[in-house]
C-alpha positions in Angstrom: 91.8 -4.4 -48.6 89.4 -6.8 -47.0 88.9 -10.5 -46.2 86.2 -11.9 -48.5 85.4 -14.8 -46.2 85.0 -12.5 -43.2 82.7 -10.2 -45.3 80.5 -13.2 -46.1 80.5 -14.2 -42.4 79.5 -10.7 -41.5 76.6 -10.8 -44.0 75.5 -14.2 -42.6 75.5 -12.8 -39.1 73.8 -9.6 -40.1 71.1 -11.7 -41.8 70.6 -13.9 -38.8 70.3 -11.0 -36.5 67.9 -9.2 -38.8 65.7 -12.4 -38.9 65.9 -12.7 -35.1 64.8 -9.2 -34.6 61.9 -9.6 -37.1 60.8 -12.8 -35.4 61.1 -11.2 -32.0 59.0 -8.3 -33.1 56.3 -10.6 -34.5 56.5 -12.6 -31.2 56.0 -9.5 -29.1 53.1 -8.5 -31.3 51.5 -11.9 -30.8 52.0 -11.6 -27.1 49.7 -8.5 -27.2 47.1 -10.2 -29.4 44.1 -11.4 -27.4 41.6 -11.0 -30.2 40.4 -14.6 -30.0 39.7 -14.3 -26.3 38.0 -10.9 -26.8 35.8 -12.4 -29.6 34.8 -15.4 -27.5 34.1 -13.0 -24.5 32.0 -10.8 -26.7 29.9 -13.7 -27.9 29.5 -14.9 -24.3 28.4 -11.5 -23.1 25.8 -11.1 -25.9 24.3 -14.5 -25.2 24.5 -13.9 -21.4 22.5 -10.6 -21.7 19.9 -12.2 -23.9 19.7 -15.2 -21.6 19.1 -13.0 -18.6 16.4 -11.1 -20.6 14.4 -14.2 -21.6 14.8 -15.8 -18.1 13.4 -12.6 -16.6 10.5 -12.6 -19.1 9.8 -16.2 -18.2 9.8 -15.5 -14.4 7.5 -12.5 -15.0 5.1 -14.7 -17.0 5.2 -17.4 -14.3 4.3 -14.8 -11.7 1.5 -13.4 -13.8 0.1 -16.9 -14.4 0.3 -17.7 -10.7 -1.4 -14.4 -9.8 -4.3 -15.1 -12.2 -4.5 -18.7 -10.9 -4.6 -17.5 -7.3 -7.3 -15.0 -8.1 -9.3 -17.7 -10.0 -8.9 -20.2 -7.1 -10.0 -17.5 -4.6 -13.2 -16.7 -6.5 -14.0 -20.4 -7.1 -13.6 -21.1 -3.4 -16.1 -18.3 -2.6 -18.5 -19.7 -5.2 -18.2 -23.3 -4.0 -18.5 -22.3 -0.4 -22.2 -21.6 -1.1 -22.2 -18.3 0.8 -23.1 -16.1 -2.2 -26.9 -15.9 -2.5 -27.2 -12.9 -4.8 -27.7 -14.3 -8.3 -26.3 -11.2 -9.9 -23.1 -11.4 -7.8 -22.8 -15.1 -8.5 -23.1 -14.5 -12.2 -20.5 -11.8 -12.1 -18.0 -14.0 -10.2 -18.6 -16.9 -12.6 -18.0 -14.5 -15.5 -14.8 -13.4 -13.9 -13.7 -17.0 -13.5 -14.3 -17.5 -17.2 -12.3 -14.5 -18.0 -9.5 -15.6 -15.7 -9.5 -19.0 -17.2 -9.0 -17.5 -20.7 -6.3 -15.2 -19.4 -4.5 -18.1 -17.7 -4.6 -20.1 -20.9 -3.1 -17.1 -22.8 -0.3 -16.8 -20.2 0.4 -20.5 -20.3 0.8 -20.3 -24.1 3.2 -17.4 -23.6 5.0 -19.2 -20.8 5.5 -22.3 -23.1 7.2 -20.0 -25.7 9.3 -18.3 -22.9 10.4 -21.7 -21.6 11.4 -22.9 -25.0 13.4 -19.7 -25.6 15.0 -19.9 -22.2 16.0 -23.5 -22.9 17.6 -22.5 -26.2 19.6 -19.8 -24.5 20.6 -22.1 -21.7 22.2 -24.3 -24.3 23.7 -21.3 -26.1 25.1 -19.9 -22.9 26.6 -23.3 -21.9 28.3 -23.5 -25.3 29.5 -19.9 -25.2 30.9 -20.4 -21.7 32.8 -23.5 -22.8 34.2 -21.7 -25.8 35.2 -18.6 -23.7 37.0 -20.8 -21.2 38.7 -22.8 -24.0 39.8 -19.5 -25.6 41.3 -18.3 -22.4 43.0 -21.6 -21.7 44.5 -21.6 -25.3 45.6 -18.0 -24.9 47.3 -18.7 -21.6 49.2 -21.7 -23.2 50.0 -19.5 -26.2 51.5 -16.8 -23.9 53.6 -19.4 -22.1 54.9 -20.7 -25.5 55.5 -17.2 -26.9 57.3 -16.0 -23.8 59.6 -19.0 -23.9 60.2 -18.3 -27.6 60.8 -14.6 -26.8 63.4 -15.6 -24.1 65.2 -17.9 -26.6 65.3 -15.2 -29.3 66.7 -12.6 -26.8 69.4 -15.0 -25.7 70.4 -15.8 -29.2 70.5 -12.0 -30.0 72.6 -11.4 -26.9 75.0 -14.1 -28.2 75.2 -12.9 -31.8 75.3 -9.2 -31.4 78.7 -9.2 -29.7 80.0 -11.5 -32.5 78.6 -9.0 -35.0 80.4 -6.1 -33.3 83.7 -8.0 -33.0 83.5 -9.0 -36.7 82.8 -5.4 -37.8 85.8 -4.3 -35.8 88.0 -6.3 -38.3 87.0 -4.0 -41.2 88.0 -0.4 -41.9 85.3 2.3 -41.6 85.4 2.8 -45.4 84.7 -0.9 -46.1 81.9 -1.0 -43.6 80.4 2.2 -45.0 80.3 0.7 -48.5 79.1 -2.7 -47.3 76.3 -1.2 -45.2 75.1 1.1 -48.1 75.0 -1.8 -50.6 73.3 -4.1 -48.1 70.6 -1.6 -47.3 70.0 -1.2 -51.0 69.6 -4.9 -51.5 67.4 -6.0 -48.5 70.3 -7.0 -46.3 72.2 -9.0 -48.9 75.0 -6.7 -50.2 77.5 -9.4 -51.0 77.4 -12.0 -53.8 79.7 -14.8 -54.8 80.7 -15.4 -58.4 79.6 -18.9 -59.6 81.1 -19.6 -63.0 80.3 -16.4 -64.7 77.1 -15.6 -62.8 76.2 -13.7 -59.7 75.0 -16.0 -56.9 72.2 -13.6 -56.0 70.6 -12.2 -59.2 71.8 -15.3 -61.3 72.7 -13.1 -64.3 75.9 -13.3 -66.3 78.8 -11.1 -65.4 80.7 -9.4 -68.2 84.2 -10.8 -68.9 85.9 -7.5 -68.1 84.4 -7.5 -64.6 85.5 -11.1 -64.0 89.0 -10.2 -65.0 89.0 -7.2 -62.8 87.8 -9.3 -59.9 90.8 -11.6 -60.4 93.4 -8.8 -60.4 92.2 -6.3 -57.9 91.5 -6.0 -54.2 89.1 -3.2 -54.8 85.3 -3.7 -54.6 83.8 -5.0 -57.9 80.1 -4.7 -58.3 77.6 -6.9 -60.1 76.6 -5.0 -63.2 72.9 -6.2 -62.7 72.1 -6.1 -59.0 75.0 -3.9 -57.9 76.0 -6.2 -55.1 79.7 -6.5 -54.1 81.2 -9.5 -55.9 83.5 -11.9 -54.2 85.7 -14.5 -55.9 84.0 -17.8 -56.0 84.3 -20.4 -58.7 85.6 -18.1 -61.5 85.9 -19.6 -64.9 
């Protein structure tokens, strides 16, 4: 009715092709996965935005400090020029110089904090830039490796699928229908070999009457436990 060795060969080929397709699918999924690059880019963008903000705040503080200093220098130059004779005006200018000196001190304290913050984000941005670049480089290398793997898998499939079709052509439609049904019910392994008095797949003992039937018939005999098709192996 059927050639047992060919049926095992078909099962091995079916299993190989199924594994290839599964690996190919996983490879194609990995090719689309750029999550590590996206994560590194997101971190970079967050630090970049914050870096730009603190750098802008530092520049604004520097400009305000310079504006106050220029104003103070201008007033002091008027005072030291000796051209102000009105005591009230002179007192007002001196008071303004005092106020400006205080404001400049406050701005310099703020500027120091801004500079420290900018320096911290300078370091963070440099690190994030390096990590982003490394992630992109690693992703590019991964793509090259995965594409090479994808090509190898496709070539292997192209080689094995015609073999599968040729081998299936050696069986009658009835045999193939039974084989396919049992295989689908057992995760692609529909055929088992008898080893002593046990099924090679489920490893459970096979009743004596089934063993005797397997010796004397060309019909399909099924394992009483896992329901796989049994083939003669090392029968006791």
